[in-house]
N, C-alpha and C positions, 0 to 999 in steps of 0.2 A: 673484701677479704684481705686486702693488702694491709701491711703494717705501716705505721707512721715512722718517720725517721727517728732513730734513737737519740736521745739527748744525753749528755754526760751525766753519770750518776754521782751522787754525793758519797762521802765516806760511809755514812750510815747505811745508804742503800747498798753499797758494796758489801758491807758487813752482813746485811740481811741476806743478800744473794749467796754469799759464802756459807752462811748458816743453813739456808734452804738446800744448797748443794750437798752439804754434809748430811742432812737428813735424808735426802733422796738416796745417796750412796749407801748409807747405813741400813735403811729399810730394805733396799734391793738385796743387799748381801745377806741380811738376816732372813728374809722371806723368799729368796731365790727368784726375784724379779729380774727380767732382762733389760728393762728400760724404764726410765722415769723422767718426767718433765714437770716443770712448775710454770703456771700462768698467773698473771696478775692483771688488774684493771688498767687499761690504757689511761694516759693522762687526762683525756676528756671524760673518762668514766663510762663510755658507751659500750665497751666490750672488753673481753679478756684477750691478752696477747702473750706470746711466749716470752719468758725471761731467759737470761743466760744459764740459769740453773738447770742441769740435766745430768742423767747418768746413762751411759751407753755401754753395754757389755760386748757388742760386736759391730761389725761394719753395717749390717742391715739396720740396726737401731740408729746408728749415726746418720744413715741416709734418710731414715724415717723422720728423724728430728730435723734434718735440713729441709726436707719437703714440708714439714709442718710449720716452718717459720712464717709462712705466708698466710696461715689461717688465723682468723679471729673468731671469737665466740661471744655474741651478744647475750644479755641476760636471758636465761631460760632456754637458750639454744645449745644443743649438743650436751654431752656429759659435763664438760666444764661449766657451761652456762647454767645448767640445772643445779649443780653443786653451789655455784655462786649465789643463785637465787634462794635456795633453801638452806644453805649453810649446813648441809648434812652429807654424810658419807654415802657414796654410791659404788656399786660394783656390778660388773657385767661378765657373764661367763665367757663369751667369745665375740669381741667387737668386730672381728674380721667378717663375720657372717651377718651383721646387722644391716638393715637398710640405711642409706645415707641420711634419711630423715630422722634417725635416732643417733647415729654416729657418723659424722661428716667424713671421717677419714678411713672408712671401712676398706676401700680398695688399697690405700697405702698400707694399712695394717696387714691385709692379706699378703701383699708382696713382701713385707718385712717379717712375716711369720709370727706376728704378735696376736695373741688371742685374749686371754683374760685381762681385765682392767679393774683397778680399784682407785677411786678418786676421793681425796681427803681434803677438807677445807682447813686452812691454817690462817690465823689472824694475829696481828700485833695487838696486844691488850690495850684497850682504851683508845684505839685509833681506827681509822678506816682502811689501813693497809691490810691487804688480803691476798692470799695465794690459794690456788687450787693445785695440789700435788697429785699427779696421775702416775700410777705404777702399772707396768705391763708385764705379763708372763707369756712365755711361748706355749704354755699349756692352757687348756680350758679350765676355768675356775668353776667347779660344779658344787662347791660348798662355801657357805658364808664364813666358815672359820678362817679361811685365808684372808678375807677382808678384815676380820676382827684382829687377826695377828698383825696385819699391816697397820691398823689403827693403834694397837697397843705399842708397837715398835716406834711409831711416830710420836706418841705421847712420851715415851721414855727419852726421846731426843729433845723434848721441849723443856729446857732447864728452868725451874721456877725462879732461880736467882739471876738469870741472864737479863741484860738490859740492851735493847728493849725485849720484853718478854713475849714469846710466841705461845699461843694457846689454840686449842680446838674450839671453835665458837659453838655456842648453843644453837641447835636447829631453829630455823624460823618457824613459829607455830602455825603460820598461815599467811595469806595475803591480807594485810591490814586494810587494803582498799576495798575488800569485799566484805560487806556486812549484811547479814541476812535481814531482809526487810528494808534495806536502803533503796532509794529511788534513783534510777538512772536519769540522764538528761532526756532521753526519749520518753520515759514514762512520766516525766513531769510536765510535758508539753500539753497545751490545750487541745491540740489536734488528737493526741493520744486518748484523752478523756472521752472525746466524742467517738473515736474509733472503738474504744473499749465498750461503750454502751451499745454500739451497733453490733459488735461481735457477740454480745450476750444474747442476742436474738437468734433463734433457730434460722437456718439458711432459708427455709421456705417462707418465713415471716418477714424477711428483710425487704424494706422498700428501697426504691432507687436512691432516696436521700441517705439511707443507711450505708449503701454501697459507696456513695460519694464521700461520706465521712471517713470510711475505711481508706478510700483512695487518696484522700488528702494527706493522711498520715503516711501512707506508703511512699509518697513522693520524697520523703526524707531518707529512704532506705536505699542503700547501694544495690540491694537485691533486685529492685525494679528499675534501675537506672536506664537500661537499654531497651525497655519494653515499650511497645506502642500502647496508646491509651486503651484500645480495644482488648489487647491481650491482658493488660493489667486489670481491667474491669472484670474480665472472666475469672481471674484468679481471686480477686477481692470478693467477688460474689460468693465464692465457696470457701473462703478462708475461715479458719477456726482459731480460738484462743485456748491455750493450754496453761494451767497453773500446776506446777510440778514441785514436789517436795525435794529437799536436798538428799543426795545419796541414791537417786533413782537412776538405774541403767537404762538408757534409751536405745542404744544399739550395741550389738556385739559383732565382732568380726566373723564369728562362725554362723551368724544368722543369714538367711537369704535376704538380699537387699531389695527394698521396694524403690524402684527408680523414680516413682512419681512423688515420693514424700520428701519435703524439705522443711526445715524449721528456721525461724529467725528469732534471735534472742532480743526481747524487749527489756527484760529486767533479770538480773542475776548473772551467774557464771556457770559455764559448762566446760568440762575437761575431756580431752582425749587421754585415756589411761592405757598404758602398755604393760604387759606381763611377759617377760622373757622366760626361756627355759632355765634350768639349773637353780630354781628356787629363788631367783632374784625378786625382791618385792615389787609390787605394782607401783608405777610412778607416772606422773603426768608429763606429756610431751607438748601439749598445746592447750590453749584455753579459748573459748568463744565467749565474748562479752557482748554488751548491749549493741544492737545493730548488725551483728555478724550472723552469717548464714552457715548451716551445716546440714549434712545428710550422712547416712550410713556409708556411702561410697567413699567418704574422706578417709575411712579407716584403711583403705587399700594402700595408702601412702606409707603406712607404718608396719605392715606385715610382710612376711616372705615365707619361704618354704622350710624354715628351720624351727618352727614351733612357736613363733611369737604370736601372742593373742592381744587383741586391743578391744576397747569398748569406749563408748561415749557416756558420761555420767554427769549428773548435776552436782555442782559443788555447793551451791546455795539454793534456797527457794527461788524458783524461776517462773517467769511468764514468757511463753513463746508463741509466736504466730506459726500456725501449721498450714502449709500450702501444698496442694497436690497439682502436679503438672500434667496436663492432658497430653496424649500421645503426639498430637500434631505440633506441639511446642517443644518436645523433649530434646531434640538434637541441638537446636540453637540455644536453648536454655542452658545446656551443659557448658557451652562456651561462655555465656554471660556470667555464670556464677563460679567459674573455675577458681579453686583455691590456689594461693601462691604462698608457700612457706619459704623462709630463708633457706632451709636445708635443701628444698627442691630447687630453688633458684641457684644454689651453689653448683649444681650439676652442669650449669651452662656458662660458668665463668670463663671457660676456655675458648668461647666464641664471642663475636662482637655483640654488643647490646642489641643492635638491630636484628641480628640473626636469632638471638635468644627470644626477642619479642615475637618474631614470626613463628618460632617453634611453639611458644607458650600461648600464642593467640591473644596477646595483650599489647598495649602500646608501650614504647620505651619509657615514656614519662612515668607510667605506673611502676615499672621496674625501678626507676631511679628513686621514687618515693620509698619503696621497700628498702632499698640499699641505705638511704639516708637515715631511715628509722633505726637501722641496725648498725650505724656507725661507719658505713662505707661511703666515703665521699666521691669515689670514682669507681666506675665499672672496671674490674681488675683483669680485663681480657689479656693485656700484654704481660702483666706480672705473673699470670697463671702459667705461662709457658715454662717458667722455671720449675714449677711443680711437676708438669708433664715430663720434663727432662729428668727430674729426680725419680719419678716412678720408673722411667726407662732404666736408670742406673740400678735401682733396686731389683728390677726384673733380670738383670744380667747375671 
């Protein structure tokens, strides 16, 4: 989560920052926003970081901005990361009440009395230079018209004759890496072909050779990594294969959870979709791809008591292994398959990596892999102390 050392900016970069700062101030004054910030990709392209461009209308906002300087946002993570990924405007009625898995800085926003948020992508035409401008209100944004006014005000500031020219990019139509009918690495393997044939037989007709073919394939899956052979044999014996069309809702947060049911994606993509109050459109906060495990219980990470709804839905045609966990294996199985999202991991940045590993029930090396994948080269235990101090200042 720590930022890298800033390098001197070129005159062109200074010009862009000044222009973005002008846009932030103008839109805030026109639309009565209290605070605005602009993020851009870090030099290595792994995540978004804060730029010097910002607008603060009061001391609370200035302290919020100071505390935010240590946060980075990988692709698809948090509001800035999702706007970066999809190149589309986003708005949220009250970020101070969102769980940290949706908005990383919800506690900071609460202390700074910031509520509504509108995020707008800005790009330099014909280049990869990209900004995410975020505008914050001290009021709840319960109507989309506020976001549309902010977007229109931003467009008015983007002069078509300026050099270089800033534009609102076209939304990304979808993930080009996901193609309906495409084959994953897992589904291309010879062991999968044998496993698939075995799974097509009814459970009562499977021979020991069929179960062995299923087990050979499952050795490639993280889901079974910590299981003894006997436990894995029991699950493979009763495993089923599901073929699911795109757009099918598999779990809803309002449904009663079945703690015995888990699924493993072999082919396709499945998304966690969240719907907030105030009419905000449904948006994806996480995806499960080939080899990954999910259950209805994962939705608990994204909901709270302010009316947020969540569901798990297929994005493409999918093939999933369906596994039911017997009661005698349930407690230890929960520890084996524990999900670890970047947003959840961020809650433990204030303690040492060994302490975090103990709390999360996983090894420190697994945490380091998650960090590196999201552009964090070091565990930010020491640097996060400055954020805690900033929160204390805001609380005063």
